[in-house]
Backbone of each chain as ProteinMPNN parsed JSONL, in Angstrom:
{"seq_chain_A": "MTIEVKFFASLRERVGHSDLQLEPAGITTVTDVWQQCTREAMPANVLMAVNLEYVQSGHPVHDGDEVAFFPPVTGG", "coords_chain_A": {"N_chain_A": [[14.891, -22.538, 14.005], [14.588, -19.901, 11.543], [15.568, -16.988, 9.609], [13.245, -15.231, 7.795], [13.161, -13.978, 4.55], [12.029, -11.477, 2.321], [11.482, -10.208, -0.973], [10.252, -7.597, -3.032], [8.42, -6.567, -5.992], [10.096, -4.466, -8.356], [12.532, -4.802, -7.152], [12.613, -7.481, -6.444], [12.877, -8.642, -8.955], [15.318, -7.58, -9.656], [17.204, -8.606, -7.78], [16.7, -11.264, -8.054], [15.369, -12.979, -6.337], [12.482, -14.098, -4.521], [11.489, -15.151, -2.056], [13.465, -16.082, 0.724], [15.179, -18.214, 3.023], [17.185, -17.736, 5.818], [19.94, -18.868, 7.795], [20.394, -17.855, 11.159], [22.966, -17.364, 12.082], [25.64, -15.13, 12.366], [24.198, -12.915, 11.631], [23.218, -9.725, 12.457], [22.041, -7.24, 11.913], [19.689, -5.522, 9.681], [21.123, -4.771, 7.43], [23.071, -6.8, 7.365], [21.473, -8.968, 6.598], [20.716, -8.203, 4.0], [23.247, -8.283, 2.763], [23.886, -10.987, 2.903], [22.06, -12.043, 1.168], [22.282, -10.893, -1.349], [24.423, -9.843, -4.074], [25.179, -7.29, -4.366], [25.615, -3.744, -3.638], [23.394, -2.073, -1.361], [20.759, -0.376, -2.887], [20.144, 3.192, -2.737], [17.489, 3.983, -2.429], [16.048, 1.906, -1.343], [13.452, 0.456, 0.583], [12.748, -0.924, 3.82], [11.577, -3.527, 6.021], [10.937, -4.974, 9.22], [9.295, -7.652, 10.575], [6.862, -6.626, 9.581], [6.939, -3.882, 10.057], [8.147, -0.652, 9.202], [11.664, -0.072, 9.089], [15.053, 1.111, 9.697], [18.291, 0.534, 8.088], [20.124, -0.273, 10.024], [18.707, -1.621, 11.914], [18.121, -4.086, 14.449], [18.124, -7.671, 13.895], [16.537, -10.716, 14.616], [16.474, -14.276, 15.321], [13.848, -15.952, 13.703], [12.592, -13.69, 12.8], [10.845, -11.764, 10.258], [12.046, -10.335, 7.388], [11.868, -7.716, 5.068], [12.493, -6.362, 1.815], [12.038, -3.628, -0.377], [11.124, -1.549, -3.255], [10.475, 2.069, -3.63], [7.09, 2.867, -2.795], [4.024, 2.601, -4.709], [1.216, 2.773, -4.598], [-2.395, 3.352, -4.583]], "CA_chain_A": [[14.276, -21.309, 13.473], [15.348, -19.204, 10.51], [15.108, -15.639, 9.268], [12.492, -15.242, 6.525], [13.469, -12.746, 3.819], [11.147, -11.282, 1.162], [11.771, -9.093, -1.886], [9.038, -7.284, -3.789], [8.333, -5.697, -7.177], [11.297, -4.378, -9.2], [13.698, -5.282, -6.397], [12.579, -8.936, -6.557], [13.432, -8.985, -10.268], [16.723, -7.161, -9.7], [18.066, -9.516, -7.007], [16.442, -12.632, -8.5], [14.768, -13.793, -5.27], [11.213, -13.657, -3.95], [11.546, -15.535, -0.639], [14.663, -16.828, 1.124], [15.341, -18.486, 4.451], [18.59, -17.628, 6.222], [20.332, -19.257, 9.145], [20.649, -16.587, 11.862], [24.367, -17.182, 12.474], [26.356, -14.038, 11.704], [23.294, -11.818, 11.265], [22.877, -8.832, 13.57], [21.193, -6.13, 11.465], [19.05, -5.639, 8.362], [22.203, -4.709, 6.434], [23.674, -8.149, 7.272], [20.544, -9.806, 5.832], [20.879, -7.809, 2.595], [24.546, -8.737, 2.253], [23.881, -12.45, 2.734], [21.107, -12.431, 0.111], [22.563, -10.293, -2.651], [25.837, -9.622, -4.395], [25.361, -5.881, -4.706], [25.379, -2.754, -2.587], [21.978, -1.753, -1.229], [20.414, 0.911, -3.527], [19.824, 4.219, -1.739], [16.049, 4.199, -2.215], [15.377, 0.693, -0.875], [12.731, 0.502, 1.855], [12.873, -2.222, 4.491], [10.672, -3.744, 7.157], [11.118, -6.163, 10.046], [8.011, -8.05, 11.177], [5.78, -5.791, 9.019], [7.086, -2.47, 10.444], [9.283, 0.012, 8.571], [12.864, 0.124, 9.919], [16.259, 1.543, 8.993], [19.182, -0.599, 7.788], [20.854, -0.712, 11.215], [17.773, -2.233, 12.876], [18.516, -5.467, 14.792], [17.341, -8.798, 13.374], [16.655, -11.88, 15.484], [15.981, -15.549, 14.819], [12.391, -15.978, 13.605], [12.068, -12.445, 12.225], [10.583, -11.651, 8.817], [12.694, -9.115, 6.89], [11.445, -7.464, 3.684], [13.118, -5.256, 1.078], [11.209, -3.273, -1.52], [11.364, -0.221, -3.81], [9.467, 3.05, -3.239], [5.749, 2.319, -3.003], [3.287, 3.337, -5.745], [-0.201, 2.404, -4.55], [-3.402, 4.409, -4.594]], "C_chain_A": [[15.168, -20.728, 12.376], [14.835, -17.772, 10.396], [14.469, -15.707, 7.886], [12.745, -13.91, 5.817], [12.581, -12.664, 2.576], [11.61, -10.074, 0.344], [10.527, -8.862, -2.739], [9.316, -6.425, -5.024], [9.662, -5.661, -7.947], [12.529, -4.892, -8.468], [13.773, -6.813, -6.433], [13.211, -9.359, -7.884], [14.923, -8.666, -10.311], [17.637, -8.149, -8.959], [17.811, -10.981, -7.36], [15.881, -13.551, -7.43], [13.414, -13.212, -4.886], [11.213, -13.905, -2.438], [12.823, -16.327, -0.395], [14.578, -17.127, 2.616], [16.833, -18.464, 4.768], [18.78, -18.228, 7.605], [20.735, -17.986, 9.881], [22.115, -16.343, 12.22], [25.007, -16.05, 11.675], [25.484, -12.866, 11.317], [22.907, -11.01, 12.504], [21.871, -7.772, 13.143], [20.564, -6.425, 10.098], [20.114, -5.587, 7.257], [22.863, -6.079, 6.258], [22.791, -9.072, 6.431], [20.696, -9.503, 4.345], [22.162, -8.4, 2.019], [24.598, -10.246, 2.071], [23.013, -12.887, 1.553], [21.506, -11.945, -1.275], [24.065, -10.118, -2.836], [26.103, -8.156, -4.691], [25.127, -4.981, -3.502], [23.894, -2.415, -2.539], [21.686, -0.41, -1.916], [19.896, 1.903, -2.486], [18.336, 4.312, -1.44], [15.315, 2.951, -1.715], [14.695, 0.941, 0.475], [12.806, -0.88, 2.488], [11.973, -2.287, 5.713], [11.115, -4.992, 7.905], [9.795, -6.434, 10.751], [6.908, -7.035, 10.864], [5.828, -4.327, 9.448], [8.293, -1.89, 9.71], [10.43, 0.176, 9.566], [13.964, 0.726, 9.05], [17.237, 0.365, 8.895], [19.957, -1.105, 9.007], [19.986, -1.42, 12.245], [18.199, -3.668, 13.19], [17.559, -6.51, 14.212], [17.61, -10.008, 14.256], [16.098, -13.119, 14.791], [14.442, -15.532, 14.816], [11.787, -14.724, 13.007], [11.766, -12.604, 10.737], [11.125, -10.297, 8.357], [12.295, -8.929, 5.436], [12.181, -6.256, 3.112], [12.24, -4.937, -0.123], [11.506, -1.861, -2.001], [10.32, 0.779, -3.299], [8.064, 2.587, -3.643], [4.953, 3.21, -3.963], [1.81, 2.939, -5.774], [-1.117, 3.611, -4.707], [-3.79, 4.831, -5.987]], "O_chain_A": [[16.358, -21.035, 12.302], [13.826, -17.396, 10.992], [15.081, -16.183, 6.93], [12.567, -12.844, 6.407], [12.401, -13.653, 1.866], [12.063, -9.066, 0.887], [9.838, -9.808, -3.12], [10.291, -5.676, -5.09], [10.281, -6.702, -8.164], [13.471, -5.369, -9.101], [14.865, -7.38, -6.45], [13.985, -10.315, -7.933], [15.7, -9.394, -10.929], [18.714, -8.488, -9.449], [18.61, -11.849, -7.009], [15.91, -14.771, -7.586], [13.214, -11.998, -4.918], [10.97, -12.994, -1.647], [13.213, -17.152, -1.222], [13.972, -16.371, 3.374], [17.638, -19.089, 4.077], [17.913, -18.119, 8.472], [21.365, -17.114, 9.282], [22.473, -15.235, 12.62], [24.922, -16.025, 10.447], [25.978, -11.906, 10.727], [22.348, -11.54, 13.464], [20.959, -7.435, 13.898], [20.867, -7.431, 9.456], [19.999, -6.294, 6.255], [23.18, -6.476, 5.136], [23.3, -9.868, 5.642], [20.793, -10.415, 3.525], [22.161, -8.95, 0.918], [25.284, -10.736, 1.174], [23.206, -13.971, 1.002], [21.101, -12.538, -2.275], [24.854, -10.229, -1.897], [27.162, -7.821, -5.221], [24.535, -5.381, -2.5], [23.212, -2.465, -3.563], [22.301, 0.597, -1.566], [19.291, 1.515, -1.486], [17.95, 4.676, -0.329], [14.085, 2.94, -1.668], [15.27, 1.545, 1.381], [12.915, -1.887, 1.788], [11.652, -1.28, 6.343], [11.605, -5.948, 7.304], [9.247, -5.567, 11.432], [6.135, -6.638, 11.735], [4.862, -3.595, 9.23], [9.333, -2.539, 9.602], [10.212, 0.516, 10.729], [13.824, 0.836, 7.832], [17.041, -0.669, 9.533], [20.402, -2.253, 9.016], [20.462, -1.779, 13.321], [18.601, -4.396, 12.282], [16.362, -6.269, 14.06], [18.755, -10.295, 14.603], [15.356, -13.026, 13.814], [13.818, -15.144, 15.803], [10.588, -14.69, 12.733], [12.342, -13.449, 10.051], [10.721, -9.25, 8.864], [12.37, -9.872, 4.648], [12.453, -5.277, 3.806], [11.754, -5.838, -0.806], [12.072, -1.057, -1.26], [9.38, 0.386, -2.61], [7.88, 1.989, -4.703], [5.176, 4.42, -4.026], [1.224, 2.787, -6.846], [-0.666, 4.734, -4.933], [-4.63, 5.715, -6.153]]}, "seq_chain_B": "MQIEITTDPISPWQRLDSYQQQMPGLVGKVGASAVFVGSMRDFNEDESISAMRLEHYPAMTLKYLQDLVNQTMQQWSLLDVLLLHRVGEVTPGDTIVLVAVWSAHRAEAFAACRHLMEELKSRAPFWKQETLREGGRRWVGKNTPG", "coords_chain_B": {"N_chain_B": [[-15.939, 0.509, 10.788], [-14.199, -0.382, 7.857], [-11.797, -2.198, 6.031], [-10.507, -3.226, 2.982], [-8.749, -5.273, 0.771], [-8.648, -6.145, -2.516], [-8.938, -8.4, -5.331], [-11.039, -8.217, -6.961], [-13.15, -6.297, -9.219], [-13.989, -2.905, -8.28], [-16.943, -1.268, -7.509], [-17.417, 1.82, -6.836], [-19.527, 3.625, -6.011], [-21.733, 2.018, -5.58], [-20.713, 0.415, -3.555], [-20.347, 2.32, -1.548], [-22.984, 3.106, -1.104], [-24.165, 0.707, -0.149], [-22.613, 0.301, 2.102], [-23.217, 2.536, 3.679], [-25.836, 2.017, 4.288], [-25.593, 0.166, 6.215], [-24.909, 1.435, 8.486], [-26.795, 2.488, 10.446], [-26.833, 3.463, 13.034], [-25.445, 5.787, 13.007], [-26.917, 7.714, 11.813], [-28.024, 11.026, 11.871], [-25.934, 11.742, 13.483], [-23.79, 12.038, 11.778], [-22.423, 14.698, 10.036], [-20.898, 15.3, 7.922], [-19.524, 13.906, 5.003], [-16.758, 12.661, 3.32], [-15.306, 11.729, 0.289], [-12.914, 9.95, -1.6], [-12.071, 8.819, -4.772], [-9.922, 6.909, -6.606], [-8.787, 6.241, -9.87], [-7.686, 4.216, -12.69], [-5.575, 5.646, -15.135], [-5.16, 6.021, -18.747], [-2.736, 6.836, -19.571], [0.655, 7.734, -18.809], [3.39, 9.609, -17.889], [3.851, 10.512, -20.585], [3.409, 8.193, -22.037], [1.312, 5.746, -23.569], [-0.879, 3.671, -21.855], [-1.933, 0.343, -21.525], [-2.712, -1.552, -19.671], [-2.42, -2.621, -16.23], [-0.624, -3.972, -13.454], [-1.104, -4.576, -10.085], [0.828, -5.068, -7.339], [1.306, -6.285, -3.978], [2.34, -6.362, -0.496], [0.995, -8.534, 1.306], [0.489, -9.065, 4.193], [1.775, -6.93, 5.489], [0.658, -4.709, 4.247], [-2.049, -4.806, 5.036], [-1.774, -4.544, 7.829], [-0.488, -2.054, 7.965], [-2.454, -0.359, 6.88], [-4.57, -0.748, 8.678], [-3.463, 0.279, 11.068], [-3.025, 2.912, 10.231], [-5.659, 3.817, 9.662], [-6.863, 3.562, 12.197], [-5.327, 5.399, 13.7], [-5.919, 7.751, 12.309], [-8.677, 7.969, 12.655], [-8.815, 8.504, 15.367], [-7.312, 10.896, 15.539], [-8.864, 12.788, 14.115], [-11.339, 12.498, 15.211], [-13.227, 10.782, 13.905], [-16.304, 9.326, 12.705], [-16.696, 7.078, 11.151], [-14.965, 4.937, 8.773], [-14.334, 3.886, 5.46], [-12.305, 1.907, 3.481], [-11.099, 0.853, 0.478], [-9.035, -1.102, -1.646], [-7.716, -1.985, -4.73], [-6.018, -4.855, -6.101], [-3.843, -6.81, -8.278], [-4.645, -7.528, -11.744], [-5.484, -4.689, -13.637], [-7.416, -2.421, -15.69], [-7.59, 0.568, -17.802], [-9.697, 3.059, -16.402], [-10.701, 1.475, -14.386], [-11.548, 1.397, -10.923], [-9.131, 2.052, -8.484], [-8.696, 2.776, -5.841], [-10.7, 3.503, -2.984], [-11.57, 5.847, -0.621], [-13.426, 6.672, 2.111], [-14.788, 8.869, 4.483], [-16.504, 9.623, 7.521], [-17.805, 12.184, 9.51], [-18.575, 14.579, 12.157], [-18.31, 17.211, 11.354], [-17.306, 19.268, 8.501], [-14.582, 20.073, 8.268], [-12.967, 18.18, 9.575], [-13.623, 15.913, 8.065], [-12.735, 16.514, 5.41], [-9.947, 16.928, 5.902], [-9.109, 14.497, 7.06], [-9.667, 12.617, 5.059], [-7.95, 13.429, 3.023], [-5.503, 13.095, 4.381], [-5.47, 10.284, 4.815], [-5.3, 9.345, 2.144], [-2.859, 10.493, 1.241], [-0.977, 9.382, 2.999], [-1.365, 6.666, 2.491], [-0.526, 6.558, -0.191], [2.159, 7.214, 0.028], [3.295, 5.412, 1.827], [2.052, 2.84, 2.122], [2.604, -0.556, 1.288], [2.297, -1.09, -1.774], [2.728, -1.789, -5.289], [3.0, -0.672, -8.67], [2.911, -2.044, -11.915], [3.19, -1.217, -15.207], [1.653, -1.991, -18.365], [2.687, -1.182, -21.499], [1.108, 0.393, -24.295], [2.485, 0.297, -26.647], [3.914, -1.956, -26.318], [5.733, -4.083, -24.052], [6.683, -3.883, -20.538], [6.725, -1.891, -17.546], [7.93, -0.906, -14.343], [6.357, 1.364, -12.152], [8.078, 4.105, -10.984], [7.772, 6.067, -9.022], [5.189, 7.757, -7.152], [3.104, 10.415, -8.386], [3.323, 13.762, -7.087], [0.956, 14.843, -4.593]], "CA_chain_B": [[-14.743, 0.691, 9.955], [-13.916, -1.54, 7.012], [-10.648, -2.1, 5.133], [-10.538, -4.413, 2.129], [-7.838, -5.311, -0.375], [-9.373, -7.123, -3.317], [-8.631, -8.558, -6.749], [-12.295, -8.028, -7.707], [-13.464, -4.902, -9.582], [-14.67, -2.119, -7.25], [-17.968, -0.304, -7.945], [-17.301, 2.655, -5.638], [-20.76, 4.247, -5.529], [-22.553, 0.934, -5.022], [-20.133, 0.0, -2.262], [-20.65, 3.372, -0.582], [-24.41, 3.055, -0.79], [-24.469, -0.444, 0.707], [-21.945, 0.485, 3.399], [-23.949, 3.528, 4.477], [-27.088, 1.43, 4.769], [-25.29, -0.693, 7.366], [-24.489, 2.246, 9.641], [-27.954, 3.274, 10.88], [-26.567, 4.089, 14.323], [-24.787, 7.082, 12.828], [-27.856, 8.692, 11.243], [-28.245, 12.119, 12.813], [-24.641, 12.138, 14.057], [-22.9, 12.419, 10.678], [-22.73, 15.969, 9.382], [-20.017, 15.458, 6.765], [-18.944, 12.697, 4.405], [-15.803, 13.0, 2.262], [-14.987, 10.513, -0.476], [-11.94, 10.027, -2.68], [-12.012, 7.637, -5.633], [-8.798, 6.951, -7.539], [-8.97, 5.246, -10.927], [-6.531, 4.059, -13.567], [-5.505, 6.425, -16.381], [-4.587, 5.28, -19.882], [-1.456, 7.47, -19.942], [1.54, 8.069, -17.699], [4.697, 10.072, -18.34], [3.877, 10.592, -22.046], [3.251, 6.884, -22.671], [-0.029, 5.198, -23.543], [-0.86, 2.473, -21.004], [-3.094, -0.488, -21.843], [-3.115, -2.342, -18.492], [-1.516, -2.45, -15.099], [-0.697, -5.016, -12.43], [-0.816, -4.04, -8.75], [1.367, -6.068, -6.412], [1.437, -5.758, -2.62], [2.927, -7.208, 0.553], [-0.324, -8.636, 1.927], [0.395, -8.925, 5.659], [2.191, -5.587, 5.909], [-0.315, -3.745, 3.735], [-3.232, -4.798, 5.898], [-1.398, -3.979, 9.136], [-0.219, -0.628, 7.792], [-3.716, 0.365, 6.682], [-5.336, -0.786, 9.937], [-2.845, 1.248, 11.996], [-3.265, 4.259, 9.694], [-7.075, 4.183, 9.846], [-7.103, 3.749, 13.638], [-4.694, 6.652, 14.13], [-6.64, 8.858, 11.675], [-9.995, 8.092, 13.298], [-8.611, 9.179, 16.665], [-6.814, 12.266, 15.368], [-9.907, 13.69, 13.635], [-12.624, 12.12, 15.835], [-14.128, 10.333, 12.833], [-17.365, 8.406, 13.104], [-16.497, 5.813, 10.436], [-14.069, 4.97, 7.606], [-14.343, 2.753, 4.526], [-11.108, 2.003, 2.62], [-10.988, -0.295, -0.433], [-7.909, -0.97, -2.58], [-7.643, -3.078, -5.718], [-4.725, -5.421, -6.491], [-3.949, -7.708, -9.428], [-4.685, -6.926, -13.079], [-6.502, -3.653, -13.826], [-7.385, -1.754, -16.995], [-7.957, 1.977, -17.668], [-11.059, 3.308, -15.947], [-11.005, 0.711, -13.165], [-11.274, 2.029, -9.63], [-8.006, 1.458, -7.751], [-8.818, 3.019, -4.404], [-11.823, 4.278, -2.453], [-11.447, 6.233, 0.784], [-14.584, 7.453, 2.546], [-14.774, 9.142, 5.925], [-17.708, 10.254, 8.055], [-17.53, 12.914, 10.746], [-19.634, 15.518, 12.524], [-18.132, 18.494, 10.659], [-16.591, 19.102, 7.233], [-13.136, 20.271, 8.356], [-12.368, 16.883, 9.916], [-13.826, 14.963, 6.959], [-11.8, 16.849, 4.322], [-8.554, 16.736, 6.321], [-8.814, 13.084, 7.299], [-9.688, 11.919, 3.771], [-6.68, 13.786, 2.378], [-4.421, 12.459, 5.137], [-5.466, 8.844, 4.524], [-4.81, 9.12, 0.78], [-1.44, 10.834, 1.104], [-0.181, 8.386, 3.736], [-1.461, 5.409, 1.731], [0.28, 6.628, -1.411], [3.59, 7.355, 0.299], [3.837, 4.41, 2.754], [1.469, 1.49, 2.059], [3.42, -1.322, 0.335], [1.72, -1.5, -3.068], [3.572, -1.387, -6.425], [2.319, -0.752, -9.964], [3.685, -2.349, -13.119], [2.36, -0.843, -16.347], [1.843, -2.575, -19.694], [2.647, -0.09, -22.468], [0.366, 0.058, -25.507], [3.48, 0.011, -27.698], [4.575, -3.213, -25.975], [6.656, -4.041, -22.927], [6.174, -3.567, -19.204], [7.665, -1.128, -16.724], [7.503, -0.59, -12.975], [6.225, 2.79, -11.848], [9.164, 4.383, -10.047], [7.3, 6.858, -7.875], [3.882, 8.375, -7.344], [3.12, 11.862, -8.626], [2.99, 14.498, -5.862], [-0.469, 15.129, -4.43]], "C_chain_B": [[-14.519, -0.577, 9.129], [-12.738, -1.245, 6.092], [-10.646, -3.372, 4.304], [-9.552, -4.251, 0.983], [-8.34, -6.449, -1.251], [-8.856, -7.203, -4.754], [-9.887, -8.34, -7.608], [-12.488, -6.561, -8.095], [-14.252, -4.21, -8.47], [-15.679, -1.191, -7.928], [-18.131, 0.683, -6.802], [-18.629, 3.183, -5.108], [-21.726, 3.21, -4.986], [-22.039, 0.495, -3.658], [-20.426, 1.016, -1.178], [-22.096, 3.291, -0.129], [-24.703, 1.898, 0.162], [-23.795, -0.304, 2.073], [-22.74, 1.443, 4.281], [-25.259, 2.97, 5.029], [-26.866, 0.539, 5.981], [-24.81, 0.118, 8.566], [-25.638, 3.108, 10.154], [-27.718, 3.986, 12.206], [-25.972, 5.479, 14.199], [-25.703, 8.13, 12.198], [-28.141, 9.776, 12.284], [-26.968, 12.582, 13.492], [-23.68, 12.624, 12.983], [-23.359, 13.749, 10.09], [-21.918, 16.158, 8.122], [-19.502, 14.102, 6.317], [-17.989, 13.168, 3.313], [-15.344, 11.715, 1.606], [-13.919, 10.827, -1.499], [-11.993, 8.713, -3.449], [-10.857, 7.833, -6.614], [-8.967, 5.876, -8.587], [-7.79, 5.26, -11.888], [-6.659, 4.919, -14.817], [-4.985, 5.535, -17.514], [-3.32, 5.963, -20.398], [-0.663, 7.719, -18.673], [2.892, 8.44, -18.274], [4.83, 9.953, -19.866], [3.794, 9.241, -22.749], [1.792, 6.451, -22.558], [0.014, 3.842, -22.831], [-2.111, 1.648, -21.282], [-3.582, -1.293, -20.642], [-2.093, -2.114, -17.389], [-1.697, -3.621, -14.138], [-0.286, -4.393, -11.102], [-0.394, -5.181, -7.836], [1.371, -5.456, -5.01], [2.078, -6.787, -1.707], [1.781, -7.454, 1.533], [-0.357, -8.374, 3.441], [0.748, -7.51, 6.106], [1.203, -4.531, 5.439], [-1.516, -3.648, 4.662], [-2.913, -4.181, 7.257], [-1.18, -2.47, 9.026], [-1.536, 0.151, 7.685], [-4.573, 0.362, 7.949], [-4.787, 0.238, 10.932], [-3.142, 2.676, 11.548], [-4.706, 4.702, 9.943], [-7.376, 4.413, 11.327], [-6.543, 5.085, 14.118], [-5.464, 7.859, 13.577], [-8.011, 9.056, 12.316], [-9.877, 8.812, 14.638], [-8.259, 10.645, 16.471], [-7.921, 13.242, 14.984], [-11.296, 13.327, 14.188], [-13.647, 11.68, 14.793], [-15.167, 9.359, 13.381], [-17.231, 7.053, 12.391], [-15.56, 6.04, 9.248], [-14.31, 3.71, 6.778], [-13.159, 2.937, 3.587], [-11.018, 0.713, 1.793], [-9.814, -0.056, -1.374], [-7.842, -2.206, -3.455], [-6.203, -3.559, -5.861], [-4.947, -6.369, -7.67], [-4.008, -6.926, -10.729], [-5.813, -5.896, -13.167], [-6.343, -3.028, -15.209], [-7.879, -0.314, -16.818], [-9.441, 2.154, -17.332], [-11.417, 2.562, -14.675], [-10.709, 1.549, -11.924], [-10.133, 1.292, -8.936], [-8.203, 1.614, -6.246], [-10.081, 3.832, -4.109], [-11.535, 4.573, -0.984], [-12.657, 7.089, 1.12], [-14.51, 7.646, 4.053], [-16.057, 9.873, 6.303], [-17.372, 10.923, 9.383], [-18.68, 13.881, 11.034], [-19.559, 16.789, 11.684], [-17.197, 18.335, 9.457], [-15.074, 19.233, 7.365], [-12.432, 18.946, 8.639], [-12.488, 15.91, 8.742], [-12.845, 15.232, 5.817], [-10.359, 16.503, 4.719], [-8.208, 15.262, 6.464], [-8.779, 12.295, 5.998], [-8.377, 12.177, 3.032], [-5.499, 13.08, 3.06], [-4.33, 10.961, 4.815], [-4.885, 8.571, 3.14], [-3.319, 9.39, 0.659], [-0.559, 9.822, 1.835], [-0.202, 7.042, 3.001], [-0.517, 5.44, 0.53], [1.774, 6.665, -1.109], [4.161, 6.212, 1.139], [3.257, 3.001, 2.624], [2.182, 0.676, 0.97], [2.634, -1.954, -0.815], [2.698, -1.051, -4.159], [2.803, -1.612, -7.726], [3.308, -1.115, -11.061], [2.768, -2.126, -14.319], [2.686, -1.694, -17.574], [1.663, -1.45, -20.709], [1.892, -0.534, -23.722], [1.314, -0.313, -26.652], [4.196, -1.314, -27.456], [5.548, -3.032, -24.828], [5.968, -3.657, -21.628], [7.205, -2.724, -18.485], [7.069, -0.899, -15.341], [7.388, 0.92, -12.844], [7.224, 3.109, -10.729], [8.737, 5.162, -8.827], [5.928, 7.431, -8.203], [4.045, 9.861, -7.633], [2.743, 12.581, -7.333], [1.498, 14.831, -5.82], [-0.778, 16.597, -4.648]], "O_chain_B": [[-14.634, -1.694, 9.636], [-12.677, -0.192, 5.456], [-10.768, -4.471, 4.845], [-9.525, -3.22, 0.311], [-8.45, -7.586, -0.793], [-8.4, -6.209, -5.32], [-9.802, -8.285, -8.834], [-12.035, -5.671, -7.373], [-15.075, -4.834, -7.8], [-15.318, -0.418, -8.816], [-18.904, 0.425, -5.879], [-18.849, 3.195, -3.897], [-22.46, 3.482, -4.036], [-22.812, 0.239, -2.735], [-20.716, 0.655, -0.037], [-22.4, 3.392, 1.059], [-25.401, 2.074, 1.16], [-24.344, -0.741, 3.084], [-22.918, 1.201, 5.475], [-25.733, 3.386, 6.086], [-27.81, 0.194, 6.691], [-24.352, -0.453, 9.556], [-25.487, 4.323, 10.286], [-28.345, 5.012, 12.472], [-25.985, 6.258, 15.151], [-25.321, 9.293, 12.063], [-28.458, 9.475, 13.435], [-26.916, 13.692, 14.022], [-22.857, 13.507, 13.228], [-24.516, 13.911, 9.701], [-22.196, 17.059, 7.331], [-19.101, 13.267, 7.127], [-18.364, 13.984, 2.471], [-15.031, 10.734, 2.28], [-13.993, 11.842, -2.191], [-11.964, 7.633, -2.859], [-10.827, 8.811, -7.361], [-9.256, 4.726, -8.257], [-6.995, 6.199, -11.897], [-7.698, 4.929, -15.477], [-4.449, 4.452, -17.28], [-2.881, 5.705, -21.518], [-1.232, 7.894, -17.595], [3.475, 7.684, -19.051], [5.79, 9.371, -20.372], [4.082, 9.154, -23.943], [1.122, 6.753, -21.571], [0.831, 2.981, -23.157], [-3.221, 2.179, -21.277], [-4.75, -1.678, -20.597], [-1.048, -1.498, -17.597], [-2.785, -4.186, -14.024], [0.762, -3.755, -11.01], [-1.148, -6.124, -7.594], [1.432, -4.235, -4.872], [2.324, -7.928, -2.098], [1.601, -6.69, 2.482], [-1.145, -7.554, 3.912], [0.101, -6.955, 6.994], [0.939, -3.564, 6.154], [-1.947, -2.555, 5.028], [-3.695, -3.385, 7.777], [-1.628, -1.704, 9.88], [-1.705, 1.19, 8.322], [-5.228, 1.358, 8.257], [-5.549, 0.973, 11.56], [-3.466, 3.54, 12.363], [-4.947, 5.827, 10.381], [-8.074, 5.366, 11.672], [-7.207, 5.815, 14.855], [-5.645, 8.859, 14.271], [-8.452, 10.19, 12.499], [-10.73, 9.624, 14.997], [-8.812, 11.525, 17.131], [-7.938, 14.381, 15.45], [-12.31, 13.805, 13.679], [-14.788, 12.142, 14.795], [-14.941, 8.669, 14.375], [-17.6, 6.015, 12.942], [-15.382, 7.164, 8.78], [-14.468, 2.616, 7.318], [-13.014, 3.989, 2.965], [-10.879, -0.379, 2.344], [-9.614, 1.062, -1.848], [-7.906, -3.334, -2.967], [-5.269, -2.764, -5.754], [-6.083, -6.691, -8.019], [-3.496, -5.81, -10.82], [-6.957, -6.188, -12.817], [-5.275, -3.097, -15.818], [-8.513, 0.002, -15.811], [-10.31, 1.492, -17.899], [-12.334, 2.964, -13.958], [-9.741, 2.309, -11.888], [-10.157, 0.067, -8.813], [-7.915, 0.7, -5.474], [-10.471, 4.716, -4.871], [-11.286, 3.659, -0.198], [-12.888, 8.117, 0.485], [-14.211, 6.715, 4.801], [-16.617, 10.635, 5.515], [-16.747, 10.326, 10.259], [-19.629, 13.986, 10.258], [-20.582, 17.379, 11.338], [-16.402, 17.398, 9.396], [-14.343, 18.561, 6.637], [-11.42, 18.629, 8.014], [-11.55, 15.164, 8.459], [-12.203, 14.312, 5.312], [-9.64, 15.859, 3.955], [-7.138, 14.827, 6.038], [-7.951, 11.396, 5.845], [-7.771, 11.256, 2.485], [-4.615, 12.541, 2.394], [-3.242, 10.438, 4.574], [-4.067, 7.665, 2.979], [-2.593, 8.608, 0.046], [0.5, 9.449, 1.33], [0.822, 6.366, 2.903], [0.199, 4.475, 0.266], [2.575, 6.192, -1.916], [5.379, 6.038, 1.178], [3.933, 2.041, 2.993], [2.349, 1.161, -0.149], [2.352, -3.152, -0.832], [3.411, -0.061, -3.989], [2.066, -2.587, -7.875], [4.406, -0.563, -11.129], [1.715, -2.752, -14.44], [3.837, -2.069, -17.796], [0.599, -0.834, -20.769], [2.014, -1.678, -24.16], [0.981, -1.131, -27.51], [4.993, -1.751, -28.287], [6.12, -1.956, -24.651], [4.835, -3.177, -21.617], [8.401, -2.814, -18.76], [5.861, -0.721, -15.192], [8.221, 1.663, -13.363], [7.22, 2.474, -9.674], [9.259, 4.959, -7.731], [5.556, 7.572, -9.367], [5.003, 10.489, -7.182], [1.932, 12.071, -6.56], [0.864, 15.066, -6.848], [-1.935, 17.006, -4.547]]}, "name": "protein", "num_of_chains": 2, "seq": "MTIEVKFFASLRERVGHSDLQLEPAGITTVTDVWQQCTREAMPANVLMAVNLEYVQSGHPVHDGDEVAFFPPVTGGMQIEITTDPISPWQRLDSYQQQMPGLVGKVGASAVFVGSMRDFNEDESISAMRLEHYPAMTLKYLQDLVNQTMQQWSLLDVLLLHRVGEVTPGDTIVLVAVWSAHRAEAFAACRHLMEELKSRAPFWKQETLREGGRRWVGKNTPG"}
């Protein structure tokens, strides 16, 4: 199993990734996922979700989870 | 209840008409219908906009909207909800979103329609990227307050 990571919109362009797969070793929280995928500090306004639900950066991440990072939403 | 995210153009009044014709069981029970239609402008923040691209996170968007509509229907005892949202390439004048609610009384219809729109705009994972008439593209950083 792996952890599936997704980036959307301006954040996808900023970090240079759309989809990534991570080995779960060494990953405990959403912050750990961000740090393994990018070379920069997490911007203050980034929103994040685990398995399609909004979470905070300290939320636990497990093998098989889908983790997403995205900027403030602008639909409607 | 129907929720649809589509790349096809939305004709809001035709969609409303055909949807209402499929809810004969509610005739005589509905006392109030509230509708919001949001469409694309050709200006934003003092810039002229020629087109826009709407991106979303498909699985999360659908789940978020389903949960939101279910919770809203319970909170305001709604009889039915229709929610349509466009994604992909759009041009000025195109309908982006349609929210329609049906209830027994107007207070619930007005409040629930407003609630659905405000929650959608602040939490549903959609993003807009504008094409400027002068050239270039830019992501919309935040929605204007309701």
